[in-house]
C-alpha positions in Angstrom: 5.1 -23.7 16.0 3.3 -21.8 13.2 1.4 -19.7 15.7 4.6 -18.8 17.5 6.2 -17.9 14.2 3.3 -15.6 13.4 3.5 -13.9 16.8 7.2 -13.3 16.2 6.4 -11.8 12.8 3.8 -9.4 14.2 6.2 -8.4 17.0 9.0 -7.7 14.5 6.7 -5.5 12.4 5.5 -3.6 15.4 9.1 -2.9 16.6 10.1 -1.8 13.1 7.1 0.6 13.0 8.1 2.2 16.3 11.7 2.6 15.1 10.4 4.0 11.8 8.3 6.6 13.7 11.2 7.7 15.9 13.7 7.9 13.0 11.3 9.7 10.7 10.4 12.3 13.3 14.1 12.9 14.1 14.9 13.2 10.4 12.2 15.9 9.9 13.3 17.9 13.0 17.0 17.7 11.9 16.1 18.6 8.3 14.0 21.6 9.3 16.8 22.8 11.7 19.3 22.4 8.9 17.2 24.2 6.2 16.5 27.2 8.5 20.2 28.0 8.5 21.3 26.3 5.2 18.6 27.2 2.6 19.6 24.7 0.0 17.0 21.9 -0.2 18.6 20.4 -3.3 21.9 20.0 -1.6 20.1 18.2 1.4 18.5 15.9 -1.2 21.9 15.3 -2.8 23.5 14.3 0.5 20.6 11.9 1.2 20.9 10.2 -2.2 24.7 9.9 -1.7 24.0 8.4 1.8 21.6 5.8 0.4 24.1 4.8 -2.3 27.1 4.6 0.1 25.6 3.2 3.2 23.6 0.5 1.5 26.6 -1.3 -0.1 28.3 -2.5 3.1 25.0 -3.6 4.6 24.1 -5.6 1.5 27.5 -7.3 1.5 27.2 -8.1 5.2 23.8 -9.6 4.7 25.0 -11.6 1.7 22.3 -10.2 -0.6 23.0 -11.3 -4.2 24.3 -8.6 -6.5 21.4 -8.3 -8.8 18.1 -9.8 -9.9 17.3 -10.8 -13.4 15.6 -7.6 -14.7 15.2 -7.0 -18.4 16.2 -3.7 -19.9 12.7 -3.1 -21.1 11.5 -3.5 -17.5 14.2 -1.0 -16.4 13.1 1.6 -18.9 9.4 1.1 -18.2 9.3 0.8 -14.4 12.6 1.1 -12.6 14.0 4.3 -14.1 10.7 6.2 -13.8 10.6 5.0 -10.2 14.1 6.4 -9.5 13.1 9.7 -11.2 10.0 9.8 -9.0 12.2 9.1 -5.9 14.5 12.1 -6.4 11.5 14.4 -7.5 9.6 13.4 -4.4 12.6 13.9 -2.1 13.6 17.3 -3.4 9.9 18.5 -3.3 9.6 17.2 0.3 12.7 19.2 1.3 11.4 22.4 -0.4 8.1 22.0 1.5 9.7 21.7 4.9 12.0 24.5 4.1 9.2 26.9 3.2 6.5 25.8 5.7 6.4 24.2 9.2 6.9 20.4 9.3 3.5 19.9 10.9 1.7 21.7 8.0 3.8 19.9 5.4 2.8 16.5 6.8 -0.8 17.6 7.1 -0.8 18.3 3.4 0.9 14.9 2.8 -2.2 13.3 4.4 -3.7 13.7 0.9 -1.8 10.6 -0.2 -5.0 8.5 -0.3 -6.5 11.0 -2.7 -3.5 10.6 -5.0 -3.6 6.9 -4.6 -7.3 6.7 -5.7 -6.8 9.1 -8.6 -3.6 7.4 -9.8 -5.2 4.0 -9.4 -8.0 5.1 -11.6 -5.7 6.6 -14.3 -3.1 3.8 -14.3 -5.1 0.7 -13.5 -8.7 1.8 -14.1 -9.5 0.9 -10.5 -12.9 1.8 -9.2 -13.5 2.3 -5.5 -16.5 1.9 -3.3 -18.8 4.8 -2.3 -17.4 4.4 1.3 -13.9 5.0 0.0 -14.8 8.1 -1.9 -16.7 9.5 1.1 -13.6 8.9 3.3 -11.7 11.4 1.1 -14.0 14.2 2.1 -12.6 14.8 5.7 -9.1 14.6 4.3 -9.7 17.3 1.8 -11.7 19.4 4.4 -8.9 19.0 7.0 -6.2 20.0 4.7 -8.3 23.0 3.5 -8.9 24.2 7.1 -5.2 23.7 8.0 -4.2 25.7 4.8 -6.6 28.6 5.4 -5.5 28.9 9.1 -1.8 28.3 8.6 0.1 31.2 10.1 3.3 30.5 8.1 1.5 29.6 4.8 3.6 29.7 1.6 2.3 28.7 -1.8 5.5 27.2 -3.0 5.6 25.1 0.2 2.0 23.9 -0.4 2.7 23.0 -4.1 6.0 21.2 -3.1 4.2 19.2 -0.4 1.5 18.1 -2.9 4.1 17.1 -5.6 6.1 15.2 -3.0 2.9 13.4 -1.9 2.1 12.4 -5.5 5.6 11.2 -6.0 5.7 9.1 -2.8 2.3 7.6 -3.7 3.7 6.5 -7.1 6.8 5.2 -5.3 4.8 3.1 -2.9 2.6 1.6 -5.7 5.5 0.7 -8.1 8.0 -0.3 -5.4 5.7 -3.1 -4.3 5.2 -4.0 -8.0 8.9 -4.3 -8.6 9.4 -6.4 -5.5 6.6 -8.7 -6.6 7.5 -8.9 -10.3 11.3 -9.3 -10.1 11.9 -10.9 -6.7 14.7 -8.4 -6.0 15.7 -8.0 -2.4 14.0 -4.9 -0.9 17.4 -3.4 0.2 18.9 -4.1 -3.2 16.0 -2.2 -4.7 16.6 0.7 -2.4 20.3 0.8 -3.3 19.5 0.6 -7.0 17.0 3.4 -6.8 19.4 5.5 -4.8 22.2 5.2 -7.5 19.8 5.9 -10.4 18.3 8.9 -8.7 21.8 10.2 -7.8 22.9 10.0 -11.4 19.8 11.7 -12.7 19.9 14.4 -10.0 23.6 15.3 -10.2 23.2 17.7 -13.2 20.2 19.4 -11.6 22.1 19.9 -8.3 25.1 21.4 -10.1 22.9 23.8 -12.1 20.8 25.1 -9.1 22.8 24.7 -5.9 26.4 23.9 -6.9 27.4 27.3 -8.1 25.1 29.2 -5.7 26.8 27.6 -2.6 30.3 28.5 -3.8 29.2 32.2 -4.3 27.1 32.5 -1.1 29.0 33.3 2.0 26.1 34.4 4.2 25.3 31.0 5.5 28.9 30.7 6.7 28.3 33.7 8.9 25.0 32.3 10.3 26.3 29.0 11.5 29.6 27.2 12.0 30.4 25.2 8.8 31.4 22.2 10.8 28.1 22.2 12.5 26.3 22.5 9.2 28.4 19.6 7.8 27.5 17.4 10.9 23.8 18.2 10.4 24.0 17.3 6.7 25.6 13.9 7.6 23.0 13.3 10.4 20.2 14.1 8.0 21.6 11.8 5.3 22.1 9.0 7.7 18.7 9.3 9.3 17.0 9.4 5.9 18.9 6.3 4.7 17.8 4.5 7.9 14.2 5.7 7.4 14.2 4.4 3.8 15.8 1.1 4.9 13.1 0.5 7.6 10.3 1.7 5.2 11.3 -0.8 2.4 11.7 -3.6 5.0 8.2 -2.9 6.3 6.8 -2.7 2.8 8.4 -6.1 2.1 6.8 -7.7 5.1 3.2 -6.3 4.9 0.5 -5.6 2.4 0.2 -2.1 0.8 -2.9 -1.5 3.0 -1.1 -2.3 6.2 1.8 -0.1 5.1 -0.7 2.7 4.5 -2.0 2.5 8.0 1.5 2.4 9.4 2.4 5.4 7.3 -0.6 7.4 8.6 0.4 6.6 12.1 3.9 7.7 11.3 2.5 11.0 10.1 0.8 11.6 13.4 4.0 11.0 15.3 5.9 13.4 13.0 3.3 16.2 13.4 3.2 15.7 17.2 7.0 15.6 17.8 7.7 18.5 15.5 5.1 20.7 17.3 6.7 19.8 20.7 10.3 20.3 19.6 10.2 23.0 17.0 7.4 24.9 18.7 6.0 26.5 15.5 2.9 28.6 16.3 -0.4 27.0 15.6 -4.0 28.1 16.1 -6.9 26.0 17.4 -8.5 25.9 13.9 -5.1 24.8 12.5 -5.0 21.8 14.9 -8.6 21.0 14.1 -7.7 20.8 10.4 -4.7 18.5 11.1 -6.8 16.2 13.3 -9.6 16.0 10.7 -7.2 15.2 7.9 -5.6 12.4 10.0 -9.0 11.0 11.0 -9.9 11.0 7.3 -6.7 9.0 6.5 -7.6 6.4 9.1 -11.2 6.3 7.8 -9.9 5.8 4.3 -7.8 2.9 5.4 -10.8 1.3 7.2 -12.9 1.8 4.1 -10.2 0.2 1.9 -10.0 -2.7 4.4 -13.8 -3.2 4.2 -13.7 -3.0 0.4 -10.9 -5.6 0.1 -12.8 -7.9 2.6 -15.9 -7.6 0.5 -14.0 -8.6 -2.6 -12.7 -11.7 -0.9 -16.2 -12.6 0.2 -17.6 -12.0 -3.2 -15.0 -14.4 -4.6 -16.5 -17.2 -2.5 -20.1 -18.5 -2.7 -22.0 -17.1 0.3 -22.5 -20.6 1.8 -24.6 -19.4 4.7 -27.2 -18.1 2.2 -27.5 -21.2 0.1 -30.2 -23.9 0.1 -30.7 -27.0 -2.1 -34.4 -26.8 -2.8 -34.4 -25.8 -6.5 -32.4 -26.5 -9.7 -29.7 -24.3 -11.1 -31.2 -21.8 -13.6 -30.3 -22.5 -17.1 -29.5 -26.2 -16.8 -32.1 -28.8 -17.9 -33.6 -30.7 -15.0 -34.2 -33.8 -17.1 -30.4 -34.2 -17.3 -30.4 -35.1 -13.6 -34.0 -36.1 -12.9 -35.1 -32.8 -11.4 -32.5 -32.9 -8.7 -32.4 -30.4 -5.9 -29.6 -27.9 -6.6 -28.2 -24.7 -5.3 -30.5 -21.7 -4.7 -29.9 -18.6 -2.7 -32.0 -17.8 0.4 -33.7 -14.9 -1.4 -35.1 -17.3 -4.0 -32.8 -16.3 -6.9 -30.9 -19.1 -8.5 -27.1 -19.0 -8.7 -26.1 -17.9 -12.1 -23.2 -19.8 -13.6 -21.3 -18.1 -16.5 -22.3 -19.5 -19.9 -18.7 -20.5 -20.5 -18.7 -22.8 -17.4 -20.8 -25.8 -18.5 -22.1 -28.4 -16.1 -21.8 -32.1 -16.8 -23.6 -35.1 -15.4 -21.9 -38.4 -14.7 -22.6 -41.7 -12.9 -19.5 -42.2 -10.8 -20.8 -41.9 -7.3 -17.5 -43.0 -5.8 -15.2 -40.8 -7.8 -15.7 -37.6 -5.9 -12.7 -35.6 -4.5 -13.0 -35.2 -0.8 -11.4 -32.1 0.6 -12.0 -28.5 1.5 -15.3 -28.1 -0.5 -18.7 -27.0 0.8 -21.0 -29.8 1.9 -24.5 -30.0 0.5 -27.2 -32.2 1.8 -30.4 -33.2 0.0 -33.7 -31.4 0.6 -33.5 -27.8 1.9 -30.6 -28.2 4.3 -28.3 -25.2 4.2 -24.7 -25.7 3.1 -22.3 -25.6 6.1 -19.8 -22.8 6.3 -16.6 -24.9 6.7 -15.3 -24.1 3.2 -15.8 -22.2 0.0 -15.0 -21.9 -3.7 -12.6 -19.2 -4.3 -12.0 -17.3 -7.5 -8.5 -18.8 -7.7 -9.6 -22.4 -7.9 -9.4 -24.3 -11.2 -12.3 -26.6 -10.5 -15.1 -25.9 -8.1 -17.0 -28.8 -6.4 -20.0 -28.9 -4.2 -20.0 -32.0 -2.1 -22.8 -33.6 -0.2 -20.7 -35.2 2.5 -20.7 -38.7 1.0 -18.7 -40.0 -1.9 -20.6 -38.1 -4.6 -21.2 -34.6 -5.8 -24.6 -32.8 -5.5 -27.0 -35.6 -5.0 -30.4 -35.6 -6.6 -31.8 -38.2 -4.3 -31.0 -41.1 -6.6 -27.9 -43.2 -6.0 -25.2 -42.7 -8.5 -26.7 -39.6 -10.2 -24.5 -36.6 -9.6 -23.5 -33.3 -11.1 -20.1 -31.7 -11.4 -19.4 -28.1 -12.4 -16.1 -27.4 -14.0 -14.6 -23.9 -13.7 -14.9 -21.1 -11.2 -18.2 -20.0 -9.7 -17.2 -16.4 -9.5 -20.1 -14.7 -11.3 -23.0 -15.1 -8.9 
């Protein structure tokens, strides 16, 4: 039953990803078509924020999502409001970028998101990455540089806007997952909340920049039928709302790393479909830069996966490399009659932190049986059926009987309280 449920979950995520790619690609093509004839990216952003605010309400009522989560005002000021500001800033920057440069180039520049993720992680959370992760950023930077140098329709404002949008979306991904985890708010309720807050903040900006300009500008009325422009605005707003809805749903289902991989694949689909439908001219070098940047993103995701896997393994004693031929360093052998204890295969003893003391007791039948590594006397290696994770409160090493690490004498056992996470 559990296996079937897991298969259904995987299938659901895959279907959501395919739908996400199709909707995102359509949204970018419609947006570019609209902005070519209606050069007001802030108005396009405004329509999208209104769409998120209006369309989300009936869906939330239909789904029976509770009206609000218990979020303190201090948390609003510290996390939610800056997140909403970042949302509208990233959205308007993204529209300026696809207005000034081709969609394929704008999304090639957005492949720099891993670079922003690493830099922001270092600044905000003091995160250090592995050498492999840092090296994976090189092809991304080279690819974007090649694509920029060889871009036929290059525009500096378009490049800067794409970079600002990428930075904003990177922050949005990081903190959206944080809010979902910290508050337990429904992911669609969070989307609705951010849409309203972003709309309120963006309204004065839109009035100042686009509101008066549109009223005075009659040239766009001569270029396209106003009704057709209005329909494209509605279509762009609806597609953007649907794209956000799917993105937040996927983010709620999967880890940030899986979401990053899905996002990289989405970028490939957008670039490919935009080149096929919009037919913007590209050179061979331009395509090489795009491909190199995307390969770099995939390499970054693989490097992050390996780094996370290594962290998980480091949190568990490497059981396949442990023997029981020598005592633990730093603990007096006369306490347990020179008992064989845990040593690594390379001859170095396992180092327990000084604040994790070991105790000896004579209760051979008081051991807890369960998912703990088994240790036999002599030099037999520990079996790999279990481990001690860095989330456990008490770590035990069991010898397969009703006692802890045996020293060869009945009733003499050792027990280590605390986590063994500093080996």
